[in-house]
C-alpha angles and dihedrals in degrees: 000000000000114000094241092050091048092051092049091050094051091044089054093049093048090049091051093051091045090054089052091052091053088057096046117132118260133206096242136055114255126214120275120009099331120143121251132206129219121200130212126223114291125240129201113257121174107317091331139041143259133211139171124241140188128200117214131190123232090275093052096255115143117251099173143349130201153146124260121204120183120234088250090060089071090067130064094025119162123264090232133063114279134183122206113196112210120193120216115256113287114268095013122117121193106170129233089024118091105172142330132240129200111209120195117206109186094183099029119225143245140353096059118231089023114055100008093106128097108278148147127243113211103202119192103191130204091196133064125257088251092055090047091053090062093060105094100162086215136104114344090000093068090076090053092048092051098039106128117237120231112284093249091054093060112094114242112280096004128132138183112270111226110229091021096111110123134182113245089015116053130215122345118222120196139192107242089200091067112120094245089066090056104055099281122124114258112256106149138339142170120244129185125212128214135185128180090354095307133105107248106169147013117217132192106195117200133185116237089229090057093049089053090061089066091237132202110198138142124195133185119246116225111237135219121226091235130038127213097237141355108282150095116307128185125244096192142011129221138202115193139160115228135187132206141155088284093056135258131325142167119239118200110189148171107230141185095041113200125192108240132183122238125255125292110274091246094052112120137173128221140120 
């Protein structure tokens, strides 16, 4: 690549990320119609911490929700799988979302040569922790986990991932067009979760090695034609490194929330 072209490309990328930083959520409400961000209670992760957050517009409507993990949280992580449940900020409602969970996978998981690298799962759940606890993915529950949703409730291009049934989660659905299924190293992807024929979570999954690069990326989220309940659904997800007086952090978020209606009354799942 010619030196001038390379310089122009890098300048453009830096400018894009700088523009994102200028629009980052803040802890306080600004004058006028500026957005504001509310943070949830922090939990210890590795040598740092993690917390949920929600950005609201001046009328209290949600614009984005996400998880923030400090740079220190990428060090001192356990050698075993660990889940960190993060409640939404107090007094903030973002239907259909109930809570978030940060899952650390030190050895990755199936399929081999694709997701078997250290990574985090950023789960944004529609159901409560108590409802999740009833998902065993065993015995009679297997049929509920694998029950197919109505065709119009399946996001464009997604398919059920064999072997992706998980207790306290449900079935994982993946996009086979994602780069990691076509010879590219896994960096980040978007997974949907279903249980008993209904969508129950949205999950950006991000490799630890990618987080360590202090990224700044935004990707579109494929949409279904029908949604499981009336609420705010994301149209894109974002992974960005931010800096402040308190240090650096990674924010993984669901952006571009749009209010959608629930499914038609006659809509049913089933194979």
